[in-house]
RODO-2510 file (C-alpha; in nm, 4 decimals, decimal comma):
residues 488
     n   res          X          Y          Z
     1     x    -2,5978    -1,0987    -3,5876
     2     x    -2,3751    -1,1840    -3,2619
     3     x    -2,3845    -0,8584    -3,1541
     4     x    -2,7073    -0,8167    -3,1694
     5     x    -2,7791    -1,1502    -2,9496
     6     x    -2,5432    -1,0236    -2,6981
     7     x    -2,7546    -0,7354    -2,6954
     8     x    -3,0838    -0,8967    -2,6177
     9     x    -2,9454    -1,1207    -2,3891
    10     x    -2,7905    -0,8298    -2,1924
    11     x    -3,1018    -0,6424    -2,1906
    12     x    -3,2995    -0,9987    -2,0475
    13     x    -3,0559    -1,0247    -1,7630
    14     x    -3,0717    -0,6496    -1,6474
    15     x    -3,4625    -0,6997    -1,6790
    16     x    -3,3941    -1,0219    -1,4522
    17     x    -3,2090    -0,8458    -1,1925
    18     x    -3,4437    -0,5679    -1,2113
    19     x    -3,7624    -0,8057    -1,1383
    20     x    -3,5419    -0,9545    -0,8504
    21     x    -3,4497    -0,5883    -0,6780
    22     x    -3,8250    -0,4883    -0,6880
    23     x    -3,9209    -0,8401    -0,5650
    24     x    -3,6536    -0,7853    -0,2772
    25     x    -3,8082    -0,4252    -0,2102
    26     x    -4,1367    -0,5377    -0,1867
    27     x    -4,0960    -0,8256     0,0408
    28     x    -3,8507    -0,6163     0,2975
    29     x    -4,1432    -0,3464     0,2856
    30     x    -4,3932    -0,6484     0,3456
    31     x    -4,1895    -0,7362     0,6385
    32     x    -4,0927    -0,3879     0,7457
    33     x    -4,4903    -0,2892     0,7786
    34     x    -4,6188    -0,6319     0,8964
    35     x    -4,8312    -0,6088     1,2504
    36     x    -4,5996    -0,7445     1,5044
    37     x    -4,8438    -1,0297     1,5959
    38     x    -4,7845    -1,1898     1,2766
    39     x    -4,4342    -1,3070     1,4069
    40     x    -4,5360    -1,5318     1,6741
    41     x    -4,2352    -1,4116     1,9127
    42     x    -4,3364    -1,2450     2,2203
    43     x    -4,1785    -0,9507     2,3278
    44     x    -4,0701    -0,8539     1,9937
    45     x    -4,0071    -0,4864     1,9254
    46     x    -4,0868    -0,2951     1,6408
    47     x    -3,6706    -0,1930     1,5713
    48     x    -3,6399    -0,5619     1,6368
    49     x    -3,9238    -0,6321     1,3278
    50     x    -3,7150    -0,4024     1,0995
    51     x    -3,3725    -0,5592     1,1729
    52     x    -3,5641    -0,9286     1,0378
    53     x    -3,7291    -0,6964     0,7117
    54     x    -3,3244    -0,5844     0,6734
    55     x    -3,1975    -0,9489     0,7533
    56     x    -3,4565    -1,0339     0,4610
    57     x    -3,3259    -0,7683     0,2463
    58     x    -2,9827    -0,9353     0,2814
    59     x    -3,1067    -1,3210     0,2036
    60     x    -3,2635    -1,1675    -0,0719
    61     x    -3,0129    -0,9675    -0,2022
    62     x    -2,7432    -1,2054    -0,1494
    63     x    -2,9107    -1,4900    -0,2853
    64     x    -3,0255    -1,3318    -0,6171
    65     x    -2,7026    -1,1413    -0,6997
    66     x    -2,9408    -0,8467    -0,8080
    67     x    -2,6608    -0,5887    -0,6967
    68     x    -2,3214    -0,6642    -0,6436
    69     x    -2,2608    -0,8593    -0,3334
    70     x    -2,0565    -0,5937    -0,1221
    71     x    -2,3249    -0,3567    -0,2304
    72     x    -2,5585    -0,5382    -0,0572
    73     x    -2,3308    -0,4973     0,3005
    74     x    -2,3078    -0,1323     0,2122
    75     x    -2,6585    -0,1269     0,2119
    76     x    -2,7277    -0,3311     0,5216
    77     x    -2,4758    -0,0788     0,7309
    78     x    -2,6810     0,1907     0,5644
    79     x    -3,0220     0,0833     0,6312
    80     x    -2,8978    -0,0180     0,9717
    81     x    -2,7773     0,3818     1,0495
    82     x    -3,0591     0,5289     0,8948
    83     x    -3,3354     0,2672     1,0352
    84     x    -3,2300     0,1308     1,3209
    85     x    -2,9347     0,3168     1,5246
    86     x    -2,9033     0,6153     1,7823
    87     x    -2,7997     0,8481     1,4858
    88     x    -3,1304     0,8033     1,2767
    89     x    -3,4227     1,0257     1,1644
    90     x    -3,6163     1,0865     1,4476
    91     x    -3,9397     0,9974     1,2710
    92     x    -3,7908     0,6464     1,3389
    93     x    -3,6901     0,6804     1,7025
    94     x    -3,9744     0,7299     1,9228
    95     x    -3,9032     0,5983     2,2514
    96     x    -3,7138     0,2977     2,3563
    97     x    -4,0151     0,1530     2,5602
    98     x    -4,2463     0,2076     2,2427
    99     x    -3,9891     0,0808     2,0030
   100     x    -3,7423    -0,0976     2,1468
   101     x    -3,3462    -0,0821     2,2125
   102     x    -3,1449     0,1436     1,9330
   103     x    -2,8004     0,0023     1,8245
   104     x    -2,5187     0,2252     1,8686
   105     x    -2,4028     0,4074     1,5214
   106     x    -2,0228     0,4439     1,6473
   107     x    -2,0294     0,1157     1,6663
   108     x    -2,2132    -0,0017     1,3288
   109     x    -1,9778     0,2148     1,1813
   110     x    -1,6923     0,0111     1,3808
   111     x    -1,7693    -0,3274     1,2181
   112     x    -1,5665    -0,1603     0,8693
   113     x    -1,2610    -0,1342     1,1236
   114     x    -1,3621    -0,4346     1,3478
   115     x    -1,0118    -0,6017     1,4430
   116     x    -1,1235    -0,9212     1,2395
   117     x    -1,1022    -0,6422     0,9268
   118     x    -0,7506    -0,5318     1,0515
   119     x    -0,6650    -0,8813     1,0692
   120     x    -0,7718    -0,9705     0,7093
   121     x    -0,5826    -0,6942     0,5715
   122     x    -0,2337    -0,7492     0,7050
   123     x    -0,3095    -1,0798     0,5512
   124     x    -0,4060    -0,8604     0,1835
   125     x    -0,1255    -0,6510     0,2692
   126     x     0,1239    -0,9861     0,2999
   127     x     0,0240    -1,1145    -0,0444
   128     x     0,0388    -0,7660    -0,2071
   129     x     0,4175    -0,7546    -0,0820
   130     x     0,5067    -1,0770    -0,1458
   131     x     0,4059    -1,0646    -0,5100
   132     x     0,5463    -0,7013    -0,5292
   133     x     0,9053    -0,8286    -0,4037
   134     x     0,8762    -1,1976    -0,6417
   135     x     0,8868    -1,3810    -0,3074
   136     x     0,6058    -1,5780    -0,3827
   137     x     0,7652    -1,6679    -0,6815
   138     x     1,0841    -1,8254    -0,5274
   139     x     0,8559    -1,9594    -0,2454
   140     x     0,6850    -2,1678    -0,5310
   141     x     0,9773    -2,2206    -0,6706
   142     x     1,2076    -2,3668    -0,3737
   143     x     0,8508    -2,5621    -0,2693
   144     x     0,8068    -2,7168    -0,5982
   145     x     1,1712    -2,8672    -0,5901
   146     x     1,1630    -3,1778    -0,3656
   147     x     0,8457    -3,3105    -0,5596
   148     x     1,0787    -3,4220    -0,8438
   149     x     0,9863    -3,4457    -1,2080
   150     x     0,7249    -3,7371    -1,2074
   151     x     0,4013    -3,6221    -1,2795
   152     x     0,1444    -3,7631    -1,0421
   153     x     0,4191    -3,5976    -0,7548
   154     x     0,3793    -3,2263    -0,9320
   155     x     0,0363    -3,2905    -0,9263
   156     x     0,0645    -3,3316    -0,5207
   157     x     0,3310    -3,0483    -0,5310
   158     x     0,0680    -2,8162    -0,6902
   159     x    -0,2048    -2,9383    -0,4546
   160     x     0,0046    -2,8848    -0,1128
   161     x     0,2121    -2,5507    -0,2174
   162     x    -0,1264    -2,3542    -0,3338
   163     x    -0,2841    -2,4932    -0,0019
   164     x    -0,0421    -2,3996     0,1641
   165     x    -0,0214    -2,0150     0,0314
   166     x    -0,4338    -2,0304     0,0513
   167     x    -0,3511    -2,0316     0,4160
   168     x    -0,2329    -1,6769     0,4230
   169     x    -0,2849    -1,5480     0,0570
   170     x    -0,6295    -1,4900    -0,0856
   171     x    -0,7070    -1,8075    -0,2101
   172     x    -0,7920    -1,6146    -0,5606
   173     x    -0,4758    -1,4422    -0,5650
   174     x    -0,3105    -1,7712    -0,5357
   175     x    -0,5531    -1,9051    -0,7425
   176     x    -0,4311    -1,6775    -1,0716
   177     x    -0,0732    -1,7021    -1,0133
   178     x    -0,0276    -2,0689    -0,9803
   179     x    -0,2637    -2,0574    -1,3161
   180     x     0,0169    -1,8869    -1,4551
   181     x     0,3338    -2,0873    -1,3091
   182     x     0,1172    -2,3856    -1,5085
   183     x     0,1050    -2,2252    -1,8254
   184     x     0,4320    -2,3806    -1,9354
   185     x     0,3874    -2,7379    -1,8272
   186     x     0,0540    -2,7566    -2,0283
   187     x     0,3156    -2,7145    -2,3128
   188     x     0,4653    -3,0232    -2,2517
   189     x     0,1680    -3,2119    -2,1861
   190     x    -0,0168    -3,4138    -2,4669
   191     x    -0,2859    -3,1690    -2,5776
   192     x    -0,5760    -3,4820    -2,5620
   193     x    -0,4497    -3,6160    -2,1951
   194     x    -0,6512    -3,5958    -1,8572
   195     x    -0,3173    -3,4641    -1,6877
   196     x    -0,4113    -3,0872    -1,8306
   197     x    -0,7084    -3,1292    -1,6121
   198     x    -0,5729    -3,2609    -1,3332
   199     x    -0,3226    -3,0184    -1,2936
   200     x    -0,5686    -2,7366    -1,3870
   201     x    -0,8226    -2,8481    -1,0822
   202     x    -0,5794    -2,9331    -0,8543
   203     x    -0,5141    -2,5363    -0,8247
   204     x    -0,8589    -2,4468    -0,7185
   205     x    -0,8861    -2,7276    -0,5198
   206     x    -0,5965    -2,6516    -0,3047
   207     x    -0,6788    -2,3050    -0,3348
   208     x    -1,0449    -2,4011    -0,1838
   209     x    -0,9384    -2,6207     0,0981
   210     x    -0,6078    -2,4381     0,2059
   211     x    -0,8190    -2,1620     0,2904
   212     x    -0,9722    -2,3808     0,6057
   213     x    -0,6459    -2,3560     0,7433
   214     x    -0,5963    -2,0673     0,9569
   215     x    -0,8700    -1,7444     1,0462
   216     x    -0,7626    -1,5467     0,7532
   217     x    -0,7788    -1,8193     0,5152
   218     x    -1,1343    -1,7029     0,3670
   219     x    -1,4100    -1,4777     0,5088
   220     x    -1,6339    -1,7432     0,6565
   221     x    -1,3431    -1,8433     0,8457
   222     x    -1,2886    -1,4714     0,9853
   223     x    -1,6944    -1,4726     1,0438
   224     x    -1,6463    -1,7776     1,2961
   225     x    -1,3865    -1,6021     1,4643
   226     x    -1,4836    -1,3076     1,5280
   227     x    -1,8077    -1,4452     1,7113
   228     x    -1,6057    -1,7910     1,8964
   229     x    -1,3652    -1,4828     2,0443
   230     x    -1,6573    -1,1776     2,0491
   231     x    -1,5498    -1,0481     2,3955
   232     x    -1,9247    -0,9626     2,4453
   233     x    -2,0731    -1,2847     2,3259
   234     x    -1,8720    -1,6589     2,3527
   235     x    -1,5516    -1,4941     2,4556
   236     x    -1,3852    -1,8533     2,3770
   237     x    -1,0408    -1,6775     2,3551
   238     x    -0,9446    -1,9423     2,0545
   239     x    -0,6131    -1,8461     1,9287
   240     x    -0,4677    -1,8062     1,5505
   241     x    -0,2060    -2,0953     1,6887
   242     x    -0,5040    -2,2938     1,8143
   243     x    -0,6985    -2,2850     1,4858
   244     x    -0,4290    -2,4205     1,2654
   245     x    -0,3630    -2,6616     1,5452
   246     x    -0,6637    -2,8202     1,4234
   247     x    -0,7459    -2,7069     1,0683
   248     x    -0,3886    -2,7150     0,9210
   249     x    -0,3639    -3,1145     0,9360
   250     x    -0,7489    -3,1678     0,8198
   251     x    -0,5933    -2,9880     0,5259
   252     x    -0,2970    -3,1791     0,4599
   253     x    -0,5213    -3,4736     0,4886
   254     x    -0,7932    -3,3409     0,2722
   255     x    -0,5458    -3,2307     0,0029
   256     x    -0,3883    -3,5579    -0,0087
   257     x    -0,7554    -3,7149    -0,0628
   258     x    -0,8170    -3,4587    -0,3381
   259     x    -0,4865    -3,5655    -0,4726
   260     x    -0,6002    -3,9600    -0,4836
   261     x    -0,8937    -3,8425    -0,6291
   262     x    -0,7534    -3,6305    -0,9163
   263     x    -0,5456    -3,9059    -1,0487
   264     x    -0,8285    -4,1449    -1,0491
   265     x    -1,0533    -3,9258    -1,2178
   266     x    -0,7526    -3,7810    -1,4137
   267     x    -0,4790    -4,0447    -1,4945
   268     x    -0,1476    -3,9129    -1,6654
   269     x    -0,0491    -4,0307    -2,0097
   270     x     0,3080    -3,8586    -1,9431
   271     x     0,4784    -3,9977    -1,6966
   272     x     0,7338    -3,6732    -1,6383
   273     x     0,7076    -3,3365    -1,6431
   274     x     0,9486    -3,1263    -1,7405
   275     x     0,8719    -2,7926    -1,4781
   276     x     0,9591    -2,4276    -1,5557
   277     x     0,8459    -2,1486    -1,3143
   278     x     0,9471    -1,8467    -1,4398
   279     x     0,9683    -1,5163    -1,2918
   280     x     1,2579    -1,4487    -1,0028
   281     x     1,3247    -1,2414    -0,6814
   282     x     1,3664    -0,9304    -0,6214
   283     x     1,7200    -0,8530    -0,5015
   284     x     1,6973    -0,5393    -0,2380
   285     x     1,6868    -0,4281     0,0679
   286     x     1,3180    -0,4467    -0,0012
   287     x     1,2608    -0,7970     0,0020
   288     x     1,4419    -0,8615     0,2743
   289     x     1,2149    -0,6897     0,5009
   290     x     0,9600    -0,8522     0,2480
   291     x     1,0757    -1,1502     0,3958
   292     x     1,1693    -1,1060     0,7823
   293     x     0,8492    -0,9642     0,8434
   294     x     0,6427    -1,2403     0,6588
   295     x     0,7693    -1,4888     0,8805
   296     x     0,7846    -1,2781     1,2006
   297     x     0,4160    -1,2169     1,1278
   298     x     0,3348    -1,5891     1,0295
   299     x     0,5292    -1,6854     1,3547
   300     x     0,3091    -1,4558     1,6041
   301     x    -0,0168    -1,5599     1,4588
   302     x     0,0791    -1,8731     1,5334
   303     x     0,2881    -1,8437     1,9090
   304     x     0,1165    -1,5194     1,9931
   305     x    -0,1040    -1,6440     2,2596
   306     x     0,2102    -1,7164     2,4244
   307     x     0,3428    -1,3511     2,4435
   308     x    -0,0178    -1,2333     2,5033
   309     x    -0,0411    -1,0747     2,1824
   310     x    -0,3475    -1,1545     1,9265
   311     x    -0,3605    -1,2026     1,5772
   312     x    -0,5993    -0,9128     1,5430
   313     x    -0,3225    -0,6653     1,6853
   314     x    -0,0319    -0,8716     1,4891
   315     x    -0,1920    -0,8182     1,1757
   316     x    -0,0683    -0,4396     1,1960
   317     x     0,3093    -0,5330     1,1886
   318     x     0,3003    -0,5865     0,8066
   319     x     0,0896    -0,2818     0,7910
   320     x     0,3352    -0,0847     0,9845
   321     x     0,6319    -0,1673     0,8674
   322     x     0,5905    -0,1949     0,5187
   323     x     0,3948     0,1435     0,4958
   324     x     0,6925     0,3122     0,7172
   325     x     0,9666     0,1341     0,4847
   326     x     0,8171     0,1895     0,1472
   327     x     0,7402    -0,1322     0,0438
   328     x     0,4164    -0,0791     0,0151
   329     x     0,2714     0,2847    -0,1253
   330     x    -0,0544     0,4182    -0,1331
   331     x    -0,0736     0,3207    -0,5258
   332     x    -0,0359    -0,0451    -0,3663
   333     x    -0,3377    -0,0044    -0,1254
   334     x    -0,5898    -0,0079    -0,4697
   335     x    -0,5070    -0,4076    -0,5403
   336     x    -0,6734    -0,4778    -0,1691
   337     x    -0,9883    -0,6422    -0,2183
   338     x    -1,1808    -0,3791    -0,0781
   339     x    -1,5249    -0,5915    -0,2014
   340     x    -1,4409    -0,8480     0,0070
   341     x    -1,3557    -0,6107     0,3397
   342     x    -1,7255    -0,4751     0,2710
   343     x    -1,8575    -0,8160     0,2786
   344     x    -1,7248    -0,8791     0,5591
   345     x    -1,7990    -0,5675     0,7432
   346     x    -2,1653    -0,6076     0,6065
   347     x    -2,1854    -0,9602     0,7800
   348     x    -2,0271    -0,8298     1,1020
   349     x    -2,2980    -0,5499     1,1323
   350     x    -2,6099    -0,7837     1,0358
   351     x    -2,4764    -1,0276     1,3467
   352     x    -2,4471    -0,7071     1,5747
   353     x    -2,8039    -0,5842     1,5002
   354     x    -2,9148    -0,9164     1,5838
   355     x    -2,7480    -0,9144     1,9023
   356     x    -2,7776    -0,5056     1,9845
   357     x    -3,1250    -0,5067     1,9354
   358     x    -3,2208    -0,7887     2,1780
   359     x    -3,3557    -0,9582     1,8652
   360     x    -3,1076    -1,2549     1,9332
   361     x    -3,2614    -1,3231     2,3171
   362     x    -3,6392    -1,3197     2,2194
   363     x    -3,5899    -1,5530     1,9420
   364     x    -3,3855    -1,7980     2,1705
   365     x    -3,6502    -1,7629     2,4610
   366     x    -3,9390    -1,7835     2,1698
   367     x    -3,7832    -2,0988     2,0114
   368     x    -3,7429    -2,4039     2,1803
   369     x    -3,4046    -2,4782     2,0554
   370     x    -3,3375    -2,7256     2,3755
   371     x    -3,5538    -2,9402     2,2136
   372     x    -3,3813    -3,0112     1,8885
   373     x    -3,0830    -3,2643     1,8263
   374     x    -2,7341    -3,1320     1,7966
   375     x    -2,6550    -3,4073     1,5416
   376     x    -2,9098    -3,2567     1,2873
   377     x    -2,8663    -2,9420     1,3558
   378     x    -2,5277    -2,9683     1,2503
   379     x    -2,5786    -3,2142     0,9601
   380     x    -2,8543    -2,9711     0,8286
   381     x    -2,6983    -2,6374     0,8760
   382     x    -2,3480    -2,7818     0,7427
   383     x    -2,5587    -2,9128     0,4367
   384     x    -2,7319    -2,5815     0,3162
   385     x    -2,4160    -2,4440     0,4024
   386     x    -2,2484    -2,6220     0,1675
   387     x    -2,5323    -2,5949    -0,1185
   388     x    -2,5967    -2,2172    -0,1131
   389     x    -2,1967    -2,1696    -0,1260
   390     x    -2,2188    -2,3874    -0,4905
   391     x    -2,4328    -2,1328    -0,5904
   392     x    -2,3844    -1,8042    -0,4430
   393     x    -2,0865    -1,6387    -0,2797
   394     x    -1,9451    -1,8271     0,0561
   395     x    -1,9050    -1,5201     0,2283
   396     x    -2,2523    -1,4163     0,1513
   397     x    -2,3870    -1,7868     0,3100
   398     x    -2,1559    -1,7334     0,5760
   399     x    -2,3025    -1,4076     0,6603
   400     x    -2,6369    -1,5087     0,6335
   401     x    -2,5724    -1,8258     0,8697
   402     x    -2,3539    -1,7707     1,1269
   403     x    -2,5584    -1,5110     1,2995
   404     x    -2,8540    -1,7500     1,3039
   405     x    -2,6736    -2,0466     1,4310
   406     x    -2,4842    -1,8215     1,7062
   407     x    -2,8369    -1,7905     1,8336
   408     x    -2,9296    -2,1420     1,7936
   409     x    -2,6229    -2,2859     2,0124
   410     x    -2,7282    -2,0440     2,2156
   411     x    -3,0278    -2,1784     2,2926
   412     x    -2,9612    -2,5289     2,2857
   413     x    -2,6704    -2,4829     2,5767
   414     x    -2,5170    -2,7560     2,7281
   415     x    -2,6784    -3,0112     2,4959
   416     x    -2,4456    -2,8968     2,1901
   417     x    -2,1657    -3,0732     2,4319
   418     x    -2,2348    -3,4300     2,2235
   419     x    -2,0893    -3,2868     1,9252
   420     x    -1,8105    -3,0653     2,0629
   421     x    -1,9837    -2,7778     2,1536
   422     x    -2,0476    -2,4016     1,9747
   423     x    -1,7238    -2,4073     1,7593
   424     x    -1,7990    -2,7406     1,6145
   425     x    -2,1554    -2,5672     1,4459
   426     x    -1,9877    -2,2547     1,3948
   427     x    -1,6241    -2,3784     1,2164
   428     x    -1,8155    -2,6123     1,0970
   429     x    -2,0262    -2,3710     0,8474
   430     x    -1,6242    -2,2335     0,7894
   431     x    -1,5795    -2,5678     0,6648
   432     x    -1,9420    -2,6969     0,4468
   433     x    -1,8618    -2,3277     0,2741
   434     x    -1,5197    -2,3942     0,1329
   435     x    -1,5891    -2,7239     0,0611
   436     x    -1,8407    -2,6084    -0,1537
   437     x    -1,6524    -2,6180    -0,5600
   438     x    -1,8733    -2,7876    -0,7527
   439     x    -1,9291    -2,5649    -1,0196
   440     x    -1,7243    -2,2419    -1,2130
   441     x    -1,9356    -2,0062    -0,9891
   442     x    -1,8853    -2,1671    -0,6664
   443     x    -1,5576    -1,9756    -0,6017
   444     x    -1,3692    -1,7220    -0,7454
   445     x    -1,0929    -1,9996    -0,8304
   446     x    -1,3057    -2,1864    -0,9638
   447     x    -1,3968    -1,9077    -1,2097
   448     x    -1,0421    -1,8597    -1,2633
   449     x    -0,9725    -2,2496    -1,3199
   450     x    -1,2525    -2,2465    -1,5541
   451     x    -1,1584    -1,9301    -1,7842
   452     x    -0,8230    -2,1346    -1,8980
   453     x    -1,0774    -2,3456    -2,1262
   454     x    -0,8978    -2,6457    -2,0535
   455     x    -1,1437    -2,8365    -1,7892
   456     x    -1,5349    -2,8993    -1,8623
   457     x    -1,7907    -2,8074    -1,5919
   458     x    -1,8574    -3,1877    -1,5979
   459     x    -1,5522    -3,2507    -1,4908
   460     x    -1,5272    -2,9315    -1,2221
   461     x    -1,8474    -3,1062    -1,0892
   462     x    -1,6971    -3,4451    -1,0940
   463     x    -1,3489    -3,3741    -0,8203
   464     x    -1,5426    -3,0767    -0,7051
   465     x    -1,8373    -3,2633    -0,5425
   466     x    -1,6450    -3,5889    -0,4755
   467     x    -1,3699    -3,3350    -0,3077
   468     x    -1,6053    -3,1241    -0,0965
   469     x    -1,8402    -3,4496     0,0737
   470     x    -1,5574    -3,6394     0,1353
   471     x    -1,4230    -3,2605     0,3150
   472     x    -1,7599    -3,2430     0,4955
   473     x    -1,7609    -3,5362     0,6226
   474     x    -1,3772    -3,5641     0,7523
   475     x    -1,3860    -3,2415     0,8692
   476     x    -1,6930    -3,2665     1,0461
   477     x    -1,5974    -3,5881     1,2193
   478     x    -1,2251    -3,3955     1,3330
   479     x    -1,4472    -3,1033     1,4768
   480     x    -1,6427    -3,3205     1,6896
   481     x    -1,3395    -3,5047     1,8064
   482     x    -1,1483    -3,2350     1,8840
   483     x    -1,4312    -3,0168     2,0842
   484     x    -1,5249    -3,3232     2,2807
   485     x    -1,1392    -3,2949     2,3938
   486     x    -1,1395    -2,9798     2,4647
   487     x    -0,8983    -2,8493     2,2205
   488     x    -1,0948    -2,6245     2,0549
***
């Protein structure tokens, strides 16, 4: 009977996905073939109309998840290459005067090897090497020791350690690792106590908030970081250390607030916890290489600007050292989350298409962004991102919103100074995406924590929503202050 129900449900699920996929294809074709006059944008070209259609396709596919999120990004790059690039079919090209500016096919393909992608790869490689050598276990043991055995202090320790790890290591990998460390702890806690819920919720909350701390913490950060530093765009030259100087203290403040909330929502009935983290660091020369390289990479990320080396270049250090020494092998490369890499590349390609075809420029000229209130823009964009990121991938949300808001910010010009400029809006989107953690489907760390069976959805909504909204309020306030002070 259960098998029959499962088959029916699975069948309905696939039918629903097929329906949304076909609807997406239909809407994309309609937008693709509408008369240009319908859009009401003066000077709109055929190529720019196609980019609008591709954007509609991306929105629908990412929202409905009728195909995997990374597959949507691959589809974006494929359609851009075959339909709006200088390497597309001849009947798709026409003359520039008739069809508009075509994209450089090499530039589209280069989105997958963008310097920010290399930055992400460096972070993934560091994480794999740390796990392989046992350095992550040693760090967890060392960092948790000062917090003692008092239950509430152990909770704070797990929040802070998870947050710090998530600044440099994938928040998904961090959550999985930290929950593994917690398994023996649960055995010493009452089965019906709320302390288990507090400790379990500390992991996804710590991972989600910690990701805000560095440009590589989460893909939304990477989107904002790239747009702000793009030499052909805003070219604001914001360094890795500059980002951390503002965002790392914010993370610590938010983690402390999350600790207070978790203590209040899920109080411990047992006052002390016996903590034992299983596993050990491998004691060999490879571990020494990993430790030194890990430290050198992070130091150069933070202070590299003073030496004239940017964060993207520094990311090649662990990749090269670990490859040269054999710490990382070809088989280890299979552990890289290539789905995230493709998603980020697809988002970059979408942004490139809007700028490269001139669509961003004609949009700026046709919509009176200058008449809009910067405060309203900031609040609405933040809430929309927060809402969407609770239901779909925060990477997909950022990939959709950041190219649009880049255009909006450019159109508003100096009016944005009242809220600290363009960085406030774009980094604000990254903050809003990380703050969205109300549901099991909101982020991979949430899903991992929920899969333990130790928490219910209502627990996650209570803790996640409260923490998320407070994070939005404090995060946006801080960004406005530092933006107006010229720190970012």
